[in-house]
C-alpha positions as protocol buffer text, in pm:
chain_id: "A"
residue {
  index: 1
  type: MET
  ca { x: 17077 y: -6822 z: 9968 }
}
residue {
  index: 2
  type: ILE
  ca { x: 17307 y: -6590 z: 9780 }
}
residue {
  index: 3
  type: SER
  ca { x: 17256 y: -6636 z: 9406 }
}
residue {
  index: 4
  type: PHE
  ca { x: 17512 y: -6626 z: 9128 }
}
residue {
  index: 5
  type: LYS
  ca { x: 17301 y: -6350 z: 8970 }
}
residue {
  index: 6
  type: GLN
  ca { x: 17349 y: -6135 z: 9279 }
}
residue {
  index: 7
  type: LEU
  ca { x: 17725 y: -6192 z: 9269 }
}
residue {
  index: 8
  type: THR
  ca { x: 17734 y: -6093 z: 8903 }
}
residue {
  index: 9
  type: TYR
  ca { x: 17539 y: -5774 z: 8969 }
}
residue {
  index: 10
  type: ALA
  ca { x: 17760 y: -5682 z: 9265 }
}
residue {
  index: 11
  type: LEU
  ca { x: 18077 y: -5733 z: 9062 }
}
residue {
  index: 12
  type: ALA
  ca { x: 17936 y: -5517 z: 8784 }
}
residue {
  index: 13
  type: VAL
  ca { x: 17865 y: -5234 z: 9030 }
}
residue {
  index: 14
  type: ALA
  ca { x: 18217 y: -5270 z: 9172 }
}
residue {
  index: 15
  type: GLU
  ca { x: 18365 y: -5246 z: 8823 }
}
residue {
  index: 16
  type: THR
  ca { x: 18161 y: -4947 z: 8703 }
}
residue {
  index: 17
  type: ARG
  ca { x: 18105 y: -4773 z: 9040 }
}
residue {
  index: 18
  type: HIS
  ca { x: 17768 y: -4680 z: 8895 }
}
residue {
  index: 19
  type: PHE
  ca { x: 17432 y: -4858 z: 8930 }
}
residue {
  index: 20
  type: ARG
  ca { x: 17291 y: -4748 z: 8594 }
}
residue {
  index: 21
  type: GLN
  ca { x: 17606 y: -4849 z: 8405 }
}
residue {
  index: 22
  type: ALA
  ca { x: 17617 y: -5180 z: 8592 }
}
residue {
  index: 23
  type: ALA
  ca { x: 17255 y: -5247 z: 8496 }
}
residue {
  index: 24
  type: GLU
  ca { x: 17336 y: -5177 z: 8130 }
}
residue {
  index: 25
  type: LYS
  ca { x: 17637 y: -5410 z: 8151 }
}
residue {
  index: 26
  type: CYS
  ca { x: 17414 y: -5686 z: 8292 }
}
residue {
  index: 27
  type: ASN
  ca { x: 17126 y: -5613 z: 8049 }
}
residue {
  index: 28
  type: VAL
  ca { x: 16872 y: -5558 z: 8327 }
}
residue {
  index: 29
  type: SER
  ca { x: 16680 y: -5258 z: 8453 }
}
residue {
  index: 30
  type: GLN
  ca { x: 16841 y: -5040 z: 8717 }
}
residue {
  index: 31
  type: SER
  ca { x: 16556 y: -5109 z: 8959 }
}
residue {
  index: 32
  type: ALA
  ca { x: 16601 y: -5487 z: 8920 }
}
residue {
  index: 33
  type: LEU
  ca { x: 16973 y: -5460 z: 8984 }
}
residue {
  index: 34
  type: SER
  ca { x: 16926 y: -5229 z: 9285 }
}
residue {
  index: 35
  type: THR
  ca { x: 16669 y: -5465 z: 9434 }
}
residue {
  index: 36
  type: ALA
  ca { x: 16900 y: -5763 z: 9390 }
}
residue {
  index: 37
  type: ILE
  ca { x: 17188 y: -5576 z: 9559 }
}
residue {
  index: 38
  type: GLN
  ca { x: 16965 y: -5473 z: 9851 }
}
residue {
  index: 39
  type: GLU
  ca { x: 16849 y: -5834 z: 9896 }
}
residue {
  index: 40
  type: LEU
  ca { x: 17211 y: -5949 z: 9884 }
}
residue {
  index: 41
  type: GLU
  ca { x: 17315 y: -5702 z: 10154 }
}
residue {
  index: 42
  type: THR
  ca { x: 17020 y: -5810 z: 10369 }
}
residue {
  index: 43
  type: GLN
  ca { x: 17129 y: -6174 z: 10336 }
}
residue {
  index: 44
  type: LEU
  ca { x: 17489 y: -6086 z: 10416 }
}
residue {
  index: 45
  type: GLY
  ca { x: 17403 y: -5866 z: 10711 }
}
residue {
  index: 46
  type: PHE
  ca { x: 17633 y: -5583 z: 10603 }
}
residue {
  index: 47
  type: GLN
  ca { x: 17657 y: -5318 z: 10334 }
}
residue {
  index: 48
  type: VAL
  ca { x: 17870 y: -5395 z: 10030 }
}
residue {
  index: 49
  type: PHE
  ca { x: 17828 y: -5046 z: 9883 }
}
residue {
  index: 50
  type: GLU
  ca { x: 17782 y: -4695 z: 10013 }
}
residue {
  index: 51
  type: ARG
  ca { x: 17593 y: -4488 z: 9757 }
}
residue {
  index: 52
  type: ASP
  ca { x: 17455 y: -4142 z: 9708 }
}
residue {
  index: 53
  type: ASN
  ca { x: 17344 y: -3950 z: 9399 }
}
residue {
  index: 54
  type: ARG
  ca { x: 17700 y: -3889 z: 9280 }
}
residue {
  index: 55
  type: LYS
  ca { x: 17919 y: -4188 z: 9362 }
}
residue {
  index: 56
  type: VAL
  ca { x: 17937 y: -4546 z: 9481 }
}
residue {
  index: 57
  type: LEU
  ca { x: 18194 y: -4655 z: 9740 }
}
residue {
  index: 58
  type: ILE
  ca { x: 18288 y: -5008 z: 9845 }
}
residue {
  index: 59
  type: THR
  ca { x: 18287 y: -5078 z: 10219 }
}
residue {
  index: 60
  type: THR
  ca { x: 18570 y: -5260 z: 10394 }
}
residue {
  index: 61
  type: MET
  ca { x: 18358 y: -5574 z: 10435 }
}
residue {
  index: 62
  type: GLY
  ca { x: 18237 y: -5525 z: 10080 }
}
residue {
  index: 63
  type: ARG
  ca { x: 18592 y: -5543 z: 9943 }
}
residue {
  index: 64
  type: GLU
  ca { x: 18649 y: -5877 z: 10114 }
}
residue {
  index: 65
  type: PHE
  ca { x: 18315 y: -6009 z: 9989 }
}
residue {
  index: 66
  type: LEU
  ca { x: 18377 y: -5893 z: 9630 }
}
residue {
  index: 67
  type: SER
  ca { x: 18723 y: -6050 z: 9627 }
}
residue {
  index: 68
  type: ARG
  ca { x: 18569 y: -6387 z: 9711 }
}
residue {
  index: 69
  type: ALA
  ca { x: 18277 y: -6329 z: 9475 }
}
residue {
  index: 70
  type: GLU
  ca { x: 18522 y: -6273 z: 9191 }
}
residue {
  index: 71
  type: GLN
  ca { x: 18685 y: -6607 z: 9262 }
}
residue {
  index: 72
  type: VAL
  ca { x: 18344 y: -6776 z: 9259 }
}
residue {
  index: 73
  type: LYS
  ca { x: 18256 y: -6613 z: 8927 }
}
residue {
  index: 74
  type: VAL
  ca { x: 18580 y: -6732 z: 8765 }
}
residue {
  index: 75
  type: GLN
  ca { x: 18516 y: -7086 z: 8887 }
}
residue {
  index: 76
  type: MET
  ca { x: 18157 y: -7080 z: 8766 }
}
residue {
  index: 77
  type: ASP
  ca { x: 18265 y: -6954 z: 8425 }
}
residue {
  index: 78
  type: ASP
  ca { x: 18518 y: -7236 z: 8402 }
}
residue {
  index: 79
  type: LEU
  ca { x: 18253 y: -7492 z: 8501 }
}
residue {
  index: 80
  type: ASN
  ca { x: 18028 y: -7361 z: 8223 }
}
residue {
  index: 81
  type: GLN
  ca { x: 18322 y: -7381 z: 7986 }
}
residue {
  index: 82
  type: MET
  ca { x: 18384 y: -7742 z: 8092 }
}
residue {
  index: 83
  type: ALA
  ca { x: 18024 y: -7826 z: 8007 }
}
residue {
  index: 84
  type: ARG
  ca { x: 18068 y: -7674 z: 7661 }
}
residue {
  index: 85
  type: THR
  ca { x: 18370 y: -7891 z: 7584 }
}
residue {
  index: 86
  type: THR
  ca { x: 18135 y: -8186 z: 7532 }
}
residue {
  index: 87
  type: GLN
  ca { x: 17975 y: -7998 z: 7245 }
}
residue {
  index: 88
  type: GLU
  ca { x: 18107 y: -7962 z: 6893 }
}
residue {
  index: 89
  type: PRO
  ca { x: 18453 y: -7793 z: 6907 }
}
residue {
  index: 90
  type: LEU
  ca { x: 18442 y: -7413 z: 6909 }
}
residue {
  index: 91
  type: SER
  ca { x: 18066 y: -7399 z: 6859 }
}
residue {
  index: 92
  type: TYR
  ca { x: 17993 y: -7148 z: 7137 }
}
residue {
  index: 93
  type: PRO
  ca { x: 18098 y: -6791 z: 7234 }
}
residue {
  index: 94
  type: VAL
  ca { x: 18465 y: -6736 z: 7316 }
}
residue {
  index: 95
  type: SER
  ca { x: 18601 y: -6397 z: 7429 }
}
residue {
  index: 96
  type: MET
  ca { x: 18955 y: -6322 z: 7315 }
}
residue {
  index: 97
  type: GLY
  ca { x: 19173 y: -6023 z: 7394 }
}
residue {
  index: 98
  type: VAL
  ca { x: 19438 y: -5904 z: 7148 }
}
residue {
  index: 99
  type: ILE
  ca { x: 19701 y: -5633 z: 7188 }
}
residue {
  index: 100
  type: PRO
  ca { x: 19699 y: -5343 z: 6935 }
}
residue {
  index: 101
  type: THR
  ca { x: 20038 y: -5434 z: 6786 }
}
residue {
  index: 102
  type: ILE
  ca { x: 19907 y: -5780 z: 6692 }
}
residue {
  index: 103
  type: GLY
  ca { x: 19533 y: -5755 z: 6623 }
}
residue {
  index: 104
  type: PRO
  ca { x: 19519 y: -5548 z: 6301 }
}
residue {
  index: 105
  type: TYR
  ca { x: 19795 y: -5754 z: 6137 }
}
residue {
  index: 106
  type: LEU
  ca { x: 19719 y: -6104 z: 6264 }
}
residue {
  index: 107
  type: LEU
  ca { x: 19340 y: -6118 z: 6253 }
}
residue {
  index: 108
  type: PRO
  ca { x: 19295 y: -6053 z: 5877 }
}
residue {
  index: 109
  type: LYS
  ca { x: 19527 y: -6348 z: 5811 }
}
residue {
  index: 110
  type: VAL
  ca { x: 19352 y: -6598 z: 6039 }
}
residue {
  index: 111
  type: LEU
  ca { x: 18986 y: -6503 z: 6082 }
}
residue {
  index: 112
  type: PRO
  ca { x: 18864 y: -6613 z: 5736 }
}
residue {
  index: 113
  type: GLU
  ca { x: 18994 y: -6965 z: 5801 }
}
residue {
  index: 114
  type: VAL
  ca { x: 18858 y: -6963 z: 6157 }
}
residue {
  index: 115
  type: ARG
  ca { x: 18518 y: -6879 z: 6015 }
}
residue {
  index: 116
  type: ARG
  ca { x: 18547 y: -7147 z: 5749 }
}
residue {
  index: 117
  type: GLN
  ca { x: 18650 y: -7426 z: 5986 }
}
residue {
  index: 118
  type: PHE
  ca { x: 18433 y: -7325 z: 6283 }
}
residue {
  index: 119
  type: PRO
  ca { x: 18123 y: -7150 z: 6146 }
}
residue {
  index: 120
  type: LYS
  ca { x: 17935 y: -7184 z: 6477 }
}
residue {
  index: 121
  type: LEU
  ca { x: 18206 y: -7008 z: 6678 }
}
residue {
  index: 122
  type: ASP
  ca { x: 18098 y: -6669 z: 6814 }
}
residue {
  index: 123
  type: LEU
  ca { x: 18439 y: -6506 z: 6863 }
}
residue {
  index: 124
  type: ILE
  ca { x: 18415 y: -6189 z: 7072 }
}
residue {
  index: 125
  type: ILE
  ca { x: 18732 y: -5984 z: 7025 }
}
residue {
  index: 126
  type: GLU
  ca { x: 18857 y: -5708 z: 7256 }
}
residue {
  index: 127
  type: GLU
  ca { x: 19168 y: -5498 z: 7193 }
}
residue {
  index: 128
  type: ASP
  ca { x: 19374 y: -5353 z: 7477 }
}
residue {
  index: 129
  type: GLN
  ca { x: 19725 y: -5337 z: 7617 }
}
residue {
  index: 130
  type: SER
  ca { x: 19893 y: -5644 z: 7764 }
}
residue {
  index: 131
  type: GLU
  ca { x: 19853 y: -5543 z: 8128 }
}
residue {
  index: 132
  type: VAL
  ca { x: 19477 y: -5501 z: 8092 }
}
residue {
  index: 133
  type: LEU
  ca { x: 19429 y: -5825 z: 7898 }
}
residue {
  index: 134
  type: VAL
  ca { x: 19632 y: -6032 z: 8145 }
}
residue {
  index: 135
  type: SER
  ca { x: 19424 y: -5892 z: 8430 }
}
residue {
  index: 136
  type: LYS
  ca { x: 19098 y: -5969 z: 8250 }
}
residue {
  index: 137
  type: VAL
  ca { x: 19206 y: -6326 z: 8172 }
}
residue {
  index: 138
  type: ARG
  ca { x: 19299 y: -6378 z: 8537 }
}
residue {
  index: 139
  type: GLN
  ca { x: 18962 y: -6240 z: 8654 }
}
residue {
  index: 140
  type: GLY
  ca { x: 18762 y: -6444 z: 8404 }
}
residue {
  index: 141
  type: ASP
  ca { x: 18643 y: -6141 z: 8205 }
}
residue {
  index: 142
  type: LEU
  ca { x: 18819 y: -6288 z: 7899 }
}
residue {
  index: 143
  type: ASP
  ca { x: 18854 y: -6654 z: 7807 }
}
residue {
  index: 144
  type: ILE
  ca { x: 19187 y: -6618 z: 7631 }
}
residue {
  index: 145
  type: GLY
  ca { x: 19437 y: -6353 z: 7527 }
}
residue {
  index: 146
  type: VAL
  ca { x: 19685 y: -6316 z: 7243 }
}
residue {
  index: 147
  type: LEU
  ca { x: 20006 y: -6151 z: 7360 }
}
residue {
  index: 148
  type: ALA
  ca { x: 20363 y: -6093 z: 7252 }
}
residue {
  index: 149
  type: LEU
  ca { x: 20620 y: -6261 z: 7474 }
}
residue {
  index: 150
  type: PRO
  ca { x: 20834 y: -6211 z: 7671 }
}
residue {
  index: 151
  type: TYR
  ca { x: 20579 y: -6071 z: 7915 }
}
residue {
  index: 152
  type: ASP
  ca { x: 20497 y: -6164 z: 8273 }
}
residue {
  index: 153
  type: VAL
  ca { x: 20218 y: -6422 z: 8248 }
}
residue {
  index: 154
  type: SER
  ca { x: 20302 y: -6605 z: 8571 }
}
residue {
  index: 155
  type: GLY
  ca { x: 20010 y: -6810 z: 8700 }
}
residue {
  index: 156
  type: LEU
  ca { x: 19869 y: -6852 z: 8349 }
}
residue {
  index: 157
  type: HIS
  ca { x: 19914 y: -7106 z: 8070 }
}
residue {
  index: 158
  type: SER
  ca { x: 20081 y: -6979 z: 7753 }
}
residue {
  index: 159
  type: PHE
  ca { x: 20067 y: -7149 z: 7411 }
}
residue {
  index: 160
  type: HIS
  ca { x: 20326 y: -7015 z: 7168 }
}
residue {
  index: 161
  type: PHE
  ca { x: 20220 y: -7018 z: 6801 }
}
residue {
  index: 162
  type: TRP
  ca { x: 20453 y: -6782 z: 6610 }
}
residue {
  index: 163
  type: ASP
  ca { x: 20801 y: -6629 z: 6617 }
}
residue {
  index: 164
  type: GLU
  ca { x: 20888 y: -6303 z: 6449 }
}
residue {
  index: 165
  type: ASN
  ca { x: 21166 y: -6047 z: 6421 }
}
residue {
  index: 166
  type: PHE
  ca { x: 21167 y: -5670 z: 6397 }
}
residue {
  index: 167
  type: PHE
  ca { x: 21241 y: -5458 z: 6092 }
}
residue {
  index: 168
  type: LEU
  ca { x: 21372 y: -5103 z: 6088 }
}
residue {
  index: 169
  type: ILE
  ca { x: 21145 y: -4876 z: 5884 }
}
residue {
  index: 170
  type: CYS
  ca { x: 21319 y: -4564 z: 5758 }
}
residue {
  index: 171
  type: HIS
  ca { x: 21273 y: -4307 z: 5483 }
}
residue {
  index: 172
  type: GLN
  ca { x: 21463 y: -4370 z: 5161 }
}
residue {
  index: 173
  type: SER
  ca { x: 21656 y: -4048 z: 5225 }
}
residue {
  index: 174
  type: ASP
  ca { x: 21785 y: -4186 z: 5557 }
}
residue {
  index: 175
  type: GLU
  ca { x: 22156 y: -4272 z: 5555 }
}
residue {
  index: 176
  type: LEU
  ca { x: 22070 y: -4625 z: 5678 }
}
residue {
  index: 177
  type: ALA
  ca { x: 21840 y: -4693 z: 5381 }
}
residue {
  index: 178
  type: GLY
  ca { x: 22125 y: -4820 z: 5162 }
}
residue {
  index: 179
  type: LEU
  ca { x: 22224 y: -5097 z: 5404 }
}
residue {
  index: 180
  type: ASP
  ca { x: 22120 y: -5462 z: 5364 }
}
residue {
  index: 181
  type: SER
  ca { x: 22051 y: -5488 z: 5739 }
}
residue {
  index: 182
  type: VAL
  ca { x: 22115 y: -5291 z: 6057 }
}
residue {
  index: 183
  type: THR
  ca { x: 22267 y: -5372 z: 6395 }
}
residue {
  index: 184
  type: HIS
  ca { x: 22203 y: -5235 z: 6742 }
}
residue {
  index: 185
  type: GLU
  ca { x: 22500 y: -5000 z: 6689 }
}
residue {
  index: 186
  type: ASP
  ca { x: 22320 y: -4851 z: 6387 }
}
residue {
  index: 187
  type: LEU
  ca { x: 22001 y: -4816 z: 6591 }
}
residue {
  index: 188
  type: ALA
  ca { x: 22182 y: -4632 z: 6869 }
}
residue {
  index: 189
  type: GLU
  ca { x: 22275 y: -4359 z: 6622 }
}
residue {
  index: 190
  type: SER
  ca { x: 21929 y: -4322 z: 6468 }
}
residue {
  index: 191
  type: GLU
  ca { x: 21641 y: -4093 z: 6565 }
}
residue {
  index: 192
  type: LEU
  ca { x: 21423 y: -4376 z: 6688 }
}
residue {
  index: 193
  type: LEU
  ca { x: 21045 y: -4338 z: 6712 }
}
residue {
  index: 194
  type: LEU
  ca { x: 20874 y: -4565 z: 6963 }
}
residue {
  index: 195
  type: LEU
  ca { x: 20530 y: -4633 z: 7102 }
}
residue {
  index: 196
  type: LYS
  ca { x: 20430 y: -4462 z: 7425 }
}
residue {
  index: 197
  type: ASP
  ca { x: 20495 y: -4634 z: 7757 }
}
residue {
  index: 198
  type: GLY
  ca { x: 20252 y: -4915 z: 7834 }
}
residue {
  index: 199
  type: HIS
  ca { x: 20296 y: -5095 z: 7502 }
}
residue {
  index: 200
  type: CYS
  ca { x: 20501 y: -5412 z: 7543 }
}
residue {
  index: 201
  type: LEU
  ca { x: 20631 y: -5369 z: 7187 }
}
residue {
  index: 202
  type: LYS
  ca { x: 20836 y: -5074 z: 7313 }
}
residue {
  index: 203
  type: ASP
  ca { x: 21011 y: -5298 z: 7566 }
}
residue {
  index: 204
  type: HIS
  ca { x: 21071 y: -5566 z: 7302 }
}
residue {
  index: 205
  type: ALA
  ca { x: 21211 y: -5307 z: 7061 }
}
residue {
  index: 206
  type: LEU
  ca { x: 21445 y: -5169 z: 7326 }
}
residue {
  index: 207
  type: ALA
  ca { x: 21569 y: -5520 z: 7399 }
}
residue {
  index: 208
  type: VAL
  ca { x: 21662 y: -5556 z: 7032 }
}
residue {
  index: 209
  type: CYS
  ca { x: 21837 y: -5218 z: 7045 }
}
residue {
  index: 210
  type: LYS
  ca { x: 22040 y: -5339 z: 7347 }
}
residue {
  index: 211
  type: PHE
  ca { x: 22017 y: -5009 z: 7528 }
}
residue {
  index: 212
  type: PRO
  ca { x: 21784 y: -4881 z: 7803 }
}
residue {
  index: 213
  type: PHE
  ca { x: 21688 y: -4583 z: 7587 }
}
residue {
  index: 214
  type: LYS
  ca { x: 21778 y: -4308 z: 7827 }
}
residue {
  index: 215
  type: GLN
  ca { x: 21805 y: -4064 z: 7536 }
}
residue {
  index: 216
  type: GLY
  ca { x: 21453 y: -3944 z: 7614 }
}
residue {
  index: 217
  type: SER
  ca { x: 21526 y: -3602 z: 7471 }
}
residue {
  index: 218
  type: ARG
  ca { x: 21602 y: -3758 z: 7132 }
}
residue {
  index: 219
  type: SER
  ca { x: 21297 y: -3980 z: 7109 }
}
residue {
  index: 220
  type: LEU
  ca { x: 20951 y: -3920 z: 6975 }
}
residue {
  index: 221
  type: GLU
  ca { x: 20654 y: -4135 z: 7078 }
}
residue {
  index: 222
  type: GLY
  ca { x: 20344 y: -4247 z: 6893 }
}
residue {
  index: 223
  type: THR
  ca { x: 20016 y: -4403 z: 7004 }
}
residue {
  index: 224
  type: SER
  ca { x: 20003 y: -4668 z: 6729 }
}
residue {
  index: 225
  type: LEU
  ca { x: 20223 y: -4833 z: 6470 }
}
residue {
  index: 226
  type: TYR
  ca { x: 20032 y: -4654 z: 6197 }
}
residue {
  index: 227
  type: THR
  ca { x: 20111 y: -4318 z: 6360 }
}
residue {
  index: 228
  type: LEU
  ca { x: 20479 y: -4409 z: 6381 }
}
residue {
  index: 229
  type: ILE
  ca { x: 20485 y: -4499 z: 6010 }
}
residue {
  index: 230
  type: GLN
  ca { x: 20333 y: -4161 z: 5924 }
}
residue {
  index: 231
  type: MET
  ca { x: 20599 y: -3991 z: 6135 }
}
residue {
  index: 232
  type: VAL
  ca { x: 20871 y: -4184 z: 5948 }
}
residue {
  index: 233
  type: ALA
  ca { x: 20713 y: -4083 z: 5617 }
}
residue {
  index: 234
  type: GLY
  ca { x: 20738 y: -3723 z: 5739 }
}
residue {
  index: 235
  type: LYS
  ca { x: 21114 y: -3771 z: 5788 }
}
residue {
  index: 236
  type: MET
  ca { x: 21091 y: -3740 z: 6164 }
}
residue {
  index: 237
  type: GLY
  ca { x: 21302 y: -4051 z: 6225 }
}
residue {
  index: 238
  type: SER
  ca { x: 21287 y: -4429 z: 6194 }
}
residue {
  index: 239
  type: THR
  ca { x: 21098 y: -4696 z: 6385 }
}
residue {
  index: 240
  type: LEU
  ca { x: 21094 y: -5067 z: 6462 }
}
residue {
  index: 241
  type: VAL
  ca { x: 20802 y: -5276 z: 6338 }
}
residue {
  index: 242
  type: PRO
  ca { x: 20727 y: -5648 z: 6391 }
}
residue {
  index: 243
  type: GLU
  ca { x: 20753 y: -5863 z: 6080 }
}
residue {
  index: 244
  type: LEU
  ca { x: 20382 y: -5946 z: 6074 }
}
residue {
  index: 245
  type: ALA
  ca { x: 20292 y: -5578 z: 6033 }
}
residue {
  index: 246
  type: VAL
  ca { x: 20553 y: -5466 z: 5777 }
}
residue {
  index: 247
  type: ASP
  ca { x: 20367 y: -5524 z: 5449 }
}
residue {
  index: 248
  type: GLN
  ca { x: 20036 y: -5379 z: 5567 }
}
residue {
  index: 249
  type: LEU
  ca { x: 20193 y: -5069 z: 5724 }
}
residue {
  index: 250
  type: MET
  ca { x: 20408 y: -4986 z: 5422 }
}
residue {
  index: 251
  type: LEU
  ca { x: 20138 y: -5047 z: 5162 }
}
residue {
  index: 252
  type: GLN
  ca { x: 20067 y: -4677 z: 5110 }
}
residue {
  index: 253
  type: SER
  ca { x: 20421 y: -4552 z: 5177 }
}
residue {
  index: 254
  type: PRO
  ca { x: 20645 y: -4610 z: 4870 }
}
residue {
  index: 255
  type: ASP
  ca { x: 20913 y: -4374 z: 5005 }
}
residue {
  index: 256
  type: LEU
  ca { x: 20993 y: -4601 z: 5300 }
}
residue {
  index: 257
  type: THR
  ca { x: 21239 y: -4889 z: 5327 }
}
residue {
  index: 258
  type: ALA
  ca { x: 21225 y: -5196 z: 5554 }
}
residue {
  index: 259
  type: LEU
  ca { x: 21557 y: -5333 z: 5677 }
}
residue {
  index: 260
  type: PRO
  ca { x: 21600 y: -5657 z: 5875 }
}
residue {
  index: 261
  type: ILE
  ca { x: 21761 y: -5626 z: 6219 }
}
residue {
  index: 262
  type: ASN
  ca { x: 22084 y: -5823 z: 6230 }
}
residue {
  index: 263
  type: GLU
  ca { x: 22050 y: -5927 z: 6593 }
}
residue {
  index: 264
  type: PRO
  ca { x: 21972 y: -6272 z: 6739 }
}
residue {
  index: 265
  type: GLY
  ca { x: 21604 y: -6362 z: 6721 }
}
residue {
  index: 266
  type: PRO
  ca { x: 21323 y: -6429 z: 6745 }
}
residue {
  index: 267
  type: HIS
  ca { x: 21267 y: -6078 z: 6878 }
}
residue {
  index: 268
  type: ARG
  ca { x: 20922 y: -6166 z: 7009 }
}
residue {
  index: 269
  type: GLN
  ca { x: 20686 y: -6466 z: 7027 }
}
residue {
  index: 270
  type: LEU
  ca { x: 20312 y: -6461 z: 6980 }
}
residue {
  index: 271
  type: ALA
  ca { x: 20114 y: -6678 z: 7220 }
}
residue {
  index: 272
  type: PHE
  ca { x: 19769 y: -6755 z: 7358 }
}
residue {
  index: 273
  type: ILE
  ca { x: 19725 y: -6721 z: 7734 }
}
residue {
  index: 274
  type: CYS
  ca { x: 19452 y: -6865 z: 7957 }
}
residue {
  index: 275
  type: ARG
  ca { x: 19389 y: -6951 z: 8321 }
}
residue {
  index: 276
  type: LEU
  ca { x: 19547 y: -7267 z: 8460 }
}
residue {
  index: 277
  type: ASN
  ca { x: 19208 y: -7430 z: 8515 }
}
residue {
  index: 278
  type: TYR
  ca { x: 19049 y: -7306 z: 8191 }
}
residue {
  index: 279
  type: ALA
  ca { x: 18840 y: -7591 z: 8053 }
}
residue {
  index: 280
  type: GLY
  ca { x: 18877 y: -7495 z: 7686 }
}
residue {
  index: 281
  type: VAL
  ca { x: 19247 y: -7582 z: 7650 }
}
residue {
  index: 282
  type: ASN
  ca { x: 19172 y: -7834 z: 7373 }
}
residue {
  index: 283
  type: ASN
  ca { x: 19007 y: -7558 z: 7172 }
}
residue {
  index: 284
  type: ILE
  ca { x: 19307 y: -7330 z: 7221 }
}
residue {
  index: 285
  type: GLU
  ca { x: 19519 y: -7609 z: 7075 }
}
residue {
  index: 286
  type: LYS
  ca { x: 19293 y: -7613 z: 6769 }
}
residue {
  index: 287
  type: LEU
  ca { x: 19324 y: -7236 z: 6731 }
}
residue {
  index: 288
  type: ARG
  ca { x: 19700 y: -7249 z: 6779 }
}
residue {
  index: 289
  type: GLU
  ca { x: 19737 y: -7504 z: 6501 }
}
residue {
  index: 290
  type: LEU
  ca { x: 19512 y: -7302 z: 6271 }
}
residue {
  index: 291
  type: PHE
  ca { x: 19690 y: -6972 z: 6341 }
}
residue {
  index: 292
  type: THR
  ca { x: 20031 y: -7125 z: 6278 }
}
residue {
  index: 293
  type: GLN
  ca { x: 19921 y: -7278 z: 5949 }
}
residue {
  index: 294
  type: GLN
  ca { x: 19780 y: -6948 z: 5827 }
}
residue {
  index: 295
  type: LEU
  ca { x: 20100 y: -6760 z: 5910 }
}
residue {
  index: 296
  type: ILE
  ca { x: 20345 y: -6998 z: 5745 }
}
């Protein structure tokens, strides 16, 4: 019979397209993994992979098999999670993905209390962009994700735990610095610095601005909020920052000013996401309550 171990090895090879890297991912020797894959292909009666010394390809039948194997793995992971729910709450490993515009500013506020209340929890944290995290939650590679909404999370549960607005960060020499707040009309006239494409914060910021931002020739892009703040400090323009990140980002920049955006909010919502059949929903509820309390 095909074993769950064989499925896991095959999925690792499909992900890495490399037998040695797949073996390292599965914490086994390369020879053990190769033997298991060969036995699997013998049982199936067809090749899943074509391999030579330089690359690994997936056969047509292999793609169909791996698609079904992935579904089996997700279901098995959820069954294991269901078994854990009978244990003490949050007393086992949980993998959580966080986007870069949330993680550095949220986690320092909540993790100390998470550790205090749930000392047995082994929280494995991964940081990546929303698209990657949603995909990994769907595939079962992550238990839960922390995203900023609105974002397309169709087919997943979402558990909202915080609302926040954006602030305009500008240099004190900027003509907007003397205002009490700014509107989307003010933003349209500013030299706005934004994150590169792929960050959902850029889309949220543009929604607040109320323009599609076709002025590409006037914009400058950064790879992180910290980089954008340094660009503002260098008088290259202004930027939009979520409320949760304002204090930490401006800590070392006394020449900058933070102005509230006078546009209807909240400008984004923070939420947990998980699969519809994820067995640890009760534990997400506990984390949601804890996160909210720590952010008030």
